C-alpha positions in Angstrom: 0.0 0.0 0.0 2.8 2.3 0.9 4.7 1.5 -2.3 1.6 2.2 -4.3 1.3 5.7 -2.7 4.9 6.4 -3.5 4.3 5.5 -7.2 1.3 7.8 -7.4 3.3 10.7 -5.9 6.1 10.2 -8.4 3.7 10.0 -11.3 2.1 13.3 -10.3 5.5 14.9 -10.0 6.4 13.8 -13.5 3.2 15.3 -14.8 3.9 18.5 -13.1 7.4 18.7 -14.6 6.0 18.0 -18.0 3.5 20.8 -17.5 6.3 23.1 -16.6 8.2 22.1 -19.7 5.2 22.9 -21.9 4.9 26.3 -20.2 8.6 26.9 -20.9 8.1 26.1 -24.6 5.1 28.5 -24.7 7.4 31.1 -23.3 9.5 30.9 -26.5 6.6 32.4 -28.5 7.0 35.9 -29.9 5.0 38.6 -28.1 2.0 39.9 -29.9 2.2 43.3 -31.6 -0.2 46.1 -31.1 1.6 48.9 -32.9 -0.1 52.2 -33.7 1.3 55.1 -35.8 0.1 58.7 -36.0 1.1 62.3 -36.3 1.5 64.6 -33.3 0.1 67.5 -35.4 -3.2 67.4 -37.2 -2.1 69.7 -40.0 -2.9 68.7 -43.5 0.5 69.6 -45.1 4.0 70.5 -44.1 6.5 72.9 -45.5 9.9 72.0 -46.9 12.3 71.9 -43.9 9.6 71.7 -41.3 9.8 68.8 -38.8 7.2 66.1 -39.2 6.7 64.4 -35.8 5.3 60.8 -35.8 3.7 59.3 -32.7 4.5 55.7 -31.9 2.4 53.5 -29.6 2.8 49.8 -28.8 6.6 49.6 -28.1 7.7 47.1 -30.7 11.1 45.5 -30.3 12.3 46.8 -33.6 11.1 49.6 -35.9 12.3 50.5 -39.4 11.1 53.8 -41.1 10.9 54.2 -44.9 10.5 58.0 -45.4 9.1 57.7 -48.9 11.6 60.1 -50.4 14.1 59.1 -53.1 16.1 55.9 -52.2 13.8 55.2 -49.2 10.6 53.9 -50.6 9.2 50.7 -49.1 7.6 49.7 -52.5 11.1 49.6 -54.0 12.8 47.7 -51.2 13.4 44.7 -53.5 13.9 46.5 -56.8 17.1 45.9 -58.7 16.1 47.2 -62.1 14.3 50.4 -63.0 12.8 51.8 -66.2 15.0 54.6 -67.5 13.2 57.8 -68.6 16.3 59.1 -70.3 19.9 58.1 -70.9 22.8 59.8 -72.6 26.6 59.6 -72.9 28.2 63.0 -72.6 32.0 63.6 -72.9 34.9 65.9 -73.6 37.8 64.5 -75.7 41.1 66.2 -76.3 43.8 65.3 -78.8 47.1 67.2 -78.2 50.5 67.3 -79.9 49.3 65.6 -83.0 51.8 65.5 -85.9 50.7 65.4 -89.5 50.3 61.6 -89.8 48.7 61.2 -86.4 45.5 63.3 -86.5 43.1 60.3 -86.7 44.5 59.0 -83.4 41.4 58.0 -81.7 37.9 56.7 -82.1 35.0 56.4 -79.6 32.9 53.3 -79.8 30.0 51.4 -78.2 29.5 47.7 -78.3 26.6 45.5 -77.3 28.2 42.1 -78.0 31.7 42.5 -76.6 32.3 39.6 -74.1 34.3 41.7 -71.6 37.6 39.7 -72.2 40.4 42.2 -72.6 42.3 40.3 -75.3 42.9 41.4 -78.9 41.0 38.5 -80.5 37.9 39.2 -78.3 38.0 42.9 -78.9 38.4 42.7 -82.7 35.7 40.0 -83.0 33.1 42.3 -81.3 30.9 44.8 -83.1 31.9 48.4 -82.4 29.8 51.4 -83.6 30.2 55.2 -83.4 26.4 55.7 -83.3 26.3 56.9 -87.0 28.9 59.5 -86.3 27.4 60.7 -83.1 30.4 59.7 -81.1 32.5 62.6 -82.3 36.3 63.0 -82.2 38.5 66.1 -82.8 38.9 67.0 -86.5 42.2 68.5 -87.4 43.7 69.9 -90.6 45.5 66.8 -92.0 47.8 69.0 -94.2 49.0 71.5 -91.7 52.6 71.2 -90.6 53.8 71.0 -87.1 51.8 69.9 -84.0 48.1 70.5 -83.8 45.7 70.3 -80.8 41.9 69.7 -81.0 39.0 69.2 -78.6 35.3 68.3 -78.7 33.3 69.4 -75.7 29.9 68.4 -74.4 29.3 65.7 -76.9 25.8 64.4 -76.1 24.7 61.1 -77.5 21.1 59.9 -76.8 21.2 56.3 -75.5 17.6 56.0 -74.3 17.2 53.0 -76.6 20.0 51.3 -74.6 18.0 51.7 -71.3 17.6 47.9 -70.9 20.6 46.8 -72.9 24.1 46.4 -71.4 26.9 48.0 -73.4 30.6 48.9 -73.3 32.2 52.3 -74.0 35.6 52.2 -75.7 38.5 54.4 -77.0 40.6 52.9 -79.8 44.0 54.4 -80.3 45.8 52.9 -83.3 48.7 54.6 -85.1 51.6 53.5 -87.4 55.2 53.5 -86.2 57.2 56.7 -86.3 59.2 57.4 -89.5 62.0 60.0 -89.4 61.6 60.6 -93.1 57.8 61.3 -92.9 57.5 62.9 -89.5 59.4 66.0 -90.5 60.6 69.0 -88.4 61.1 66.9 -85.3 57.3 66.2 -85.0 58.0 62.7 -84.0 55.8 61.5 -81.2 52.3 60.0 -80.9 49.8 62.4 -79.5 48.1 62.7 -76.1 44.4 61.7 -75.8 42.3 62.7 -72.7 38.8 61.4 -72.4 36.2 62.7 -69.8 33.1 60.6 -70.0 29.7 61.2 -68.2 26.8 58.9 -68.2 23.6 60.8 -67.5 20.5 58.8 -66.5 17.0 59.8 -65.4 15.1 57.4 -63.1 11.9 58.2 -61.2 12.2 61.8 -62.3 15.7 62.2 -60.8 18.7 62.9 -63.1 21.9 61.2 -62.0 25.4 61.7 -63.5 28.1 59.1 -63.3 31.4 60.9 -64.2 34.2 58.9 -62.6 36.0 56.9 -65.3 37.7 54.7 -62.7 34.8 54.0 -60.3 31.7 54.5 -62.4 32.9 53.2 -65.7 35.7 50.8 -64.6 37.9 51.5 -67.6 40.7 49.1 -68.3 43.4 48.8 -71.1 44.4 46.3 -73.7 47.9 47.2 -74.8 48.4 45.4 -78.1 51.4 47.4 -79.5 53.1 49.7 -77.0 56.5 51.0 -76.3 57.6 49.5 -73.0 61.2 50.8 -73.1 61.6 52.8 -69.9 64.5 54.8 -71.4 62.6 55.8 -74.6 59.4 57.6 -73.6 57.2 54.5 -72.9 53.5 54.5 -73.8 51.2 55.9 -71.1 47.8 54.4 -70.3 46.2 55.8 -67.1 42.6 56.0 -65.8 41.9 58.1 -62.7 38.8 59.8 -61.1 38.6 62.5 -63.9 39.8 61.1 -67.2 41.2 58.3 -69.4 44.7 59.0 -70.7 46.5 57.4 -73.7 49.9 58.7 -75.0 51.8 56.7 -77.5 54.9 58.9 -77.3 57.8 57.3 -79.3 55.7 54.2 -80.1 57.0 50.7 -80.7 58.3 49.1 -83.9 54.8 48.1 -84.7 53.3 51.5 -83.8 50.9 52.1 -80.9 47.7 50.1 -80.7 45.7 50.4 -77.4 42.0 49.9 -76.4 40.6 51.6 -73.3 37.3 49.8 -72.6 34.7 50.3 -69.8 33.2 47.6 -67.7 29.8 46.3 -68.9 27.4 49.3 -68.4 23.9 48.4 -67.2 22.2 51.7 -66.5 18.8 50.1 -65.6 20.4 48.3 -62.7 19.7 50.1 -59.4 20.3 49.4 -55.7 17.2 48.5 -53.7 15.7 51.3 -51.6 16.6 51.2 -47.9 14.8 51.9 -44.7 16.4 53.3 -41.6 16.4 51.5 -38.3 15.1 53.9 -35.6 14.5 51.5 -32.7 15.7 48.3 -31.2 14.7 46.3 -28.1 17.1 48.3 -25.9 15.0 51.4 -25.6 11.5 52.9 -25.9 10.5 55.3 -28.6 7.3 57.5 -28.4 8.0 60.0 -31.1 10.2 60.2 -34.2 11.0 63.4 -36.2 11.8 63.6 -39.9 12.4 66.6 -42.2 11.7 66.6 -46.0 13.8 68.8 -48.1 11.8 68.6 -51.3 8.1 69.2 -52.0 5.9 66.2 -52.9 3.5 63.6 -51.7 5.2 60.9 -49.7 4.1 57.5 -48.6 5.8 56.9 -45.2 6.0 53.3 -44.1 6.9 52.0 -40.6 7.7 48.3 -40.2 7.4 47.1 -36.6 8.7 43.8 -35.5 8.8 41.6 -32.3 11.4 38.9 -32.7 13.4 36.2 -30.8 15.5 33.2 -31.7 12.4 31.2 -32.7 10.6 33.6 -35.0 9.1 37.1 -35.4 5.8 38.9 -35.8 5.5 42.0 -37.9 3.1 44.9 -38.6 3.3 47.5 -41.3 1.7 51.0 -41.0 1.6 53.7 -43.7 0.8 57.4 -43.7 0.5 59.9 -46.5 2.5 63.2 -46.1 2.2 66.2 -48.3 5.1 68.6 -48.4 4.9 72.1 -50.0 7.3 74.9 -50.7 7.2 77.7 -48.1 5.2 80.7 -49.0 7.5 83.6 -49.9 6.4 86.8 -48.1 6.4 89.8 -50.3 8.4 92.8 -49.2 6.1 95.8 -48.9 9.0 98.2 -48.7 8.3 99.3 -45.1 11.1 99.4 -42.5 
């Protein structure tokens, strides 16, 4: 009888421990969210530069704010490609110290089918076009003696049709070897070329300019025939943050033949819009202030989340904000 009682007590203890275990498992659940968003002010519109104060109730663990202005729109959080409204290649190109035989020293080209491999066979097997003459180069007097300098500025080529097509931008520098009998009067060097490219694109009503040949275009060189003799004016090929430079100088026995080619340009590619984390679980937040610097109608999105190691719960709240230009007060001339 006594043994039976002991067994009953042990069985009840096991049930109690099991119940506690189930309670502990339930404790792993994520807390429910009851997040509310509003505006401290009841005004219908705000002026540019005026603080917009949002009221926050519910104390979520985490809160991300998407302001709705450019680069911070919740609807575009996963967007990696955009429709271009306009696209153009603009550039300046200088040809300096060009002797009589070397005034056709450079061509500007685009290619859709280049494979990106910087080898002569790959480059020459690709299709390169000058946009029906739209990719202009300096035109110099081919009969004038001595050195000549030329420049084309603000060349503007409409590439809107390339909005969804990748392409490459290239400079071709190809000149014959120097000849002391032909390059008279000491005019015996291949000319300098300086290229300043700018890719101008309009997306979502915003015009952006990419003008860094090194970072934005990623220009590299294929040196097919170059003078690499360090004691005899070696060929110069340089790309920096402002320009692409090619200078054949004294050339090699085969002349100077260099291509400067950008990386594959995909102007429709964009970075996804980003939100800003304004709260984490370490502190409470009742109000949040934001200032718009341009007029417009904005969709503001707050994403609230409670989370732990086992999961999360999320709520999304939106508000519409209208921002207008401040009214300019007229000067009545009184002092």
